[in-house]
C-alpha positions as CSV (number, residue, x, y, z in Angstrom):
1,M,-8.6,-17.9,-1.1
2,M,-5.9,-15.8,-2.6
3,E,-3.3,-17.7,-0.7
4,E,-4.6,-20.9,-2.3
5,A,-4.3,-19.3,-5.8
6,I,-0.7,-18.2,-5.0
7,T,0.1,-21.8,-3.9
8,M,-1.4,-23.3,-7.0
9,C,0.2,-20.8,-9.4
10,P,3.1,-19.0,-7.7
11,E,4.4,-17.7,-11.0
12,N,1.4,-15.5,-11.6
13,P,1.9,-12.0,-10.2
14,M,-1.8,-11.2,-10.1
15,G,-2.3,-13.4,-7.1
16,Y,0.3,-11.4,-5.1
17,L,-1.1,-8.1,-6.3
18,T,-4.7,-9.1,-5.4
19,L,-3.6,-10.2,-2.0
20,G,-1.8,-6.9,-1.5
21,L,-5.1,-5.2,-2.4
22,V,-6.9,-7.3,0.2
23,Y,-4.4,-6.2,2.9
24,E,-5.0,-2.5,1.8
25,R,-8.7,-2.9,2.1
26,D,-8.5,-4.7,5.4
27,Y,-6.6,-1.7,6.7
28,M,-8.9,0.9,5.2
29,L,-12.0,-0.9,6.6
30,G,-10.5,-1.3,10.0
31,N,-10.5,-5.1,9.8
32,T,-7.1,-5.6,11.3
33,K,-5.7,-5.6,14.8
34,A,-2.2,-4.9,13.6
35,P,-2.4,-2.1,11.1
36,R,1.3,-1.6,10.6
37,E,1.9,-5.3,9.9
38,T,-1.1,-5.3,7.5
39,I,0.3,-2.4,5.4
40,E,3.8,-3.9,5.5
41,K,2.5,-7.2,4.2
42,G,0.6,-5.4,1.5
43,I,3.7,-3.5,0.4
44,E,5.8,-6.7,0.3
45,L,3.2,-8.5,-1.8
46,T,2.8,-5.6,-4.2
47,Q,6.5,-5.2,-4.6
48,K,6.8,-9.0,-5.4
49,A,4.1,-8.7,-8.0
50,L,5.8,-5.7,-9.7
51,A,9.1,-7.5,-9.6
52,M,7.6,-10.4,-11.4
53,D,5.8,-8.2,-14.0
54,G,6.4,-4.4,-14.0
55,S,3.7,-3.8,-16.6
56,I,0.8,-4.5,-14.2
57,A,-1.3,-1.3,-14.5
58,R,-2.7,-1.3,-10.9
59,G,0.6,-2.1,-9.2
60,P,2.3,1.2,-8.9
61,G,-0.8,3.0,-7.7
62,L,-1.4,0.4,-5.0
63,L,2.2,0.5,-3.9
64,C,2.0,4.3,-3.7
65,L,-1.2,4.2,-1.6
66,L,0.3,1.6,0.7
67,Y,3.4,3.8,1.2
68,M,1.3,6.8,1.9
69,L,-0.4,4.9,4.7
70,T,2.9,4.2,6.5
71,E,4.0,6.4,9.3
72,N,7.4,6.9,7.7
73,M,5.8,8.4,4.5
74,T,3.5,10.5,6.6
75,S,6.4,12.1,8.4
76,R,8.3,12.6,5.1
77,L,5.2,14.4,3.7
78,L,4.9,16.6,6.7
79,R,8.6,17.6,6.6
80,G,9.5,17.1,3.0
81,N,7.8,19.5,0.6
82,G,7.4,22.5,2.8
83,L,3.8,22.8,1.7
84,W,2.2,21.1,4.7
85,P,-0.1,22.5,6.0
86,S,0.2,26.0,4.7
87,T,-1.3,25.5,1.2
88,P,-4.1,23.5,-0.3
89,V,-1.6,21.5,-2.3
90,G,0.1,20.3,0.9
91,H,-3.3,18.9,2.1
92,L,-3.7,16.9,-1.1
93,N,-0.5,15.0,-0.4
94,F,-1.4,13.9,3.1
95,P,-2.8,10.3,3.5
96,I,-6.4,9.9,4.5
97,M,-5.8,7.5,7.4
98,P,-2.2,7.4,8.7
99,I,-1.4,4.5,11.0
100,P,-1.8,5.5,14.6
Protein backbone atom coordinates (compact mmCIF):
# COMPACT_ATOMS: atom_id res chain seq x y z
CA MET A 1 0.00 0.00 0.00
CA MET A 2 2.79 2.47 0.85
CA GLU A 3 4.52 1.60 -2.39
CA GLU A 4 1.37 2.72 -4.21
CA ALA A 5 1.30 5.97 -2.25
CA ILE A 6 4.95 6.62 -3.17
CA THR A 7 4.20 5.87 -6.83
CA MET A 8 1.25 8.25 -6.81
CA CYS A 9 3.02 11.04 -4.92
CA PRO A 10 6.81 10.54 -5.06
CA GLU A 11 7.51 14.10 -3.89
CA ASN A 12 5.93 13.45 -0.48
CA PRO A 13 8.58 12.33 2.04
CA MET A 14 6.02 10.86 4.46
CA GLY A 15 5.49 7.86 2.16
CA TYR A 16 9.19 7.00 2.31
CA LEU A 17 9.32 7.54 6.07
CA THR A 18 6.25 5.40 6.68
CA LEU A 19 7.60 2.59 4.53
CA GLY A 20 10.89 2.83 6.45
CA LEU A 21 8.87 2.41 9.64
CA VAL A 22 7.13 -0.63 8.14
CA TYR A 23 10.52 -2.22 7.45
CA GLU A 24 11.60 -1.50 11.03
CA ARG A 25 8.42 -3.10 12.40
CA ASP A 26 8.83 -6.12 10.12
CA TYR A 27 12.28 -6.65 11.59
CA MET A 28 11.20 -6.11 15.20
CA LEU A 29 8.26 -8.52 14.83
CA GLY A 30 10.37 -11.13 13.07
CA ASN A 31 8.33 -10.94 9.85
CA THR A 32 11.34 -11.05 7.57
CA LYS A 33 13.51 -13.82 6.18
CA ALA A 34 16.31 -11.33 5.40
CA PRO A 35 16.78 -9.13 8.47
CA ARG A 36 19.90 -7.34 7.25
CA GLU A 37 18.29 -6.36 3.94
CA THR A 38 15.13 -5.27 5.75
CA ILE A 39 17.06 -2.89 8.01
CA GLU A 40 19.17 -1.60 5.11
CA LYS A 41 16.04 -0.84 3.09
CA GLY A 42 14.52 0.94 6.10
CA ILE A 43 17.67 3.06 6.45
CA GLU A 44 17.65 3.91 2.75
CA LEU A 45 14.00 4.99 2.78
CA THR A 46 14.35 7.01 5.97
CA GLN A 47 17.43 8.78 4.65
CA LYS A 48 15.55 9.61 1.45
CA ALA A 49 12.64 11.07 3.43
CA LEU A 50 14.99 13.19 5.54
CA ALA A 51 16.85 14.38 2.44
CA MET A 52 13.54 15.57 1.03
CA ASP A 53 12.41 17.24 4.27
CA GLY A 54 14.79 17.41 7.21
CA SER A 55 12.11 18.81 9.50
CA ILE A 56 10.17 15.53 9.79
CA ALA A 57 10.03 14.99 13.54
CA ARG A 58 10.05 11.19 13.57
CA GLY A 59 12.78 10.76 10.96
CA PRO A 60 15.96 11.14 13.02
CA GLY A 61 14.69 8.85 15.76
CA LEU A 62 13.73 6.15 13.28
CA LEU A 63 17.06 6.45 11.52
CA CYS A 64 18.88 6.17 14.85
CA LEU A 65 16.91 3.05 15.77
CA LEU A 66 17.60 1.45 12.40
CA TYR A 67 21.32 2.17 12.72
CA MET A 68 21.31 0.68 16.21
CA LEU A 69 19.91 -2.53 14.79
CA THR A 70 22.77 -2.99 12.35
CA GLU A 71 25.68 -5.23 13.19
CA ASN A 72 28.12 -2.46 12.37
CA MET A 73 26.60 -0.12 14.95
CA THR A 74 26.45 -2.89 17.52
CA SER A 75 30.16 -3.56 17.16
CA ARG A 76 30.90 0.18 17.41
CA LEU A 77 28.90 0.42 20.61
CA LEU A 78 30.71 -2.57 22.05
CA ARG A 79 34.11 -1.07 21.26
CA GLY A 80 33.47 2.64 21.08
CA ASN A 81 32.56 4.19 24.39
CA GLY A 82 34.47 1.92 26.76
CA LEU A 83 31.38 1.60 28.93
CA TRP A 84 30.09 -1.72 27.62
CA PRO A 85 29.41 -3.85 29.58
CA SER A 86 30.98 -2.60 32.82
CA THR A 87 28.45 0.13 33.69
CA PRO A 88 24.68 0.49 33.52
CA VAL A 89 25.09 3.34 31.02
CA GLY A 90 26.78 0.97 28.60
CA HIS A 91 23.79 -1.35 28.73
CA LEU A 92 21.44 1.50 27.81
CA ASN A 93 23.33 2.05 24.56
CA PHE A 94 23.08 -1.54 23.38
CA PRO A 95 20.35 -2.41 20.84
CA ILE A 96 17.55 -4.66 21.97
CA MET A 97 17.67 -7.04 19.00
CA PRO A 98 20.94 -6.97 17.02
CA ILE A 99 20.91 -8.71 13.66
CA PRO A 100 22.19 -12.29 14.02
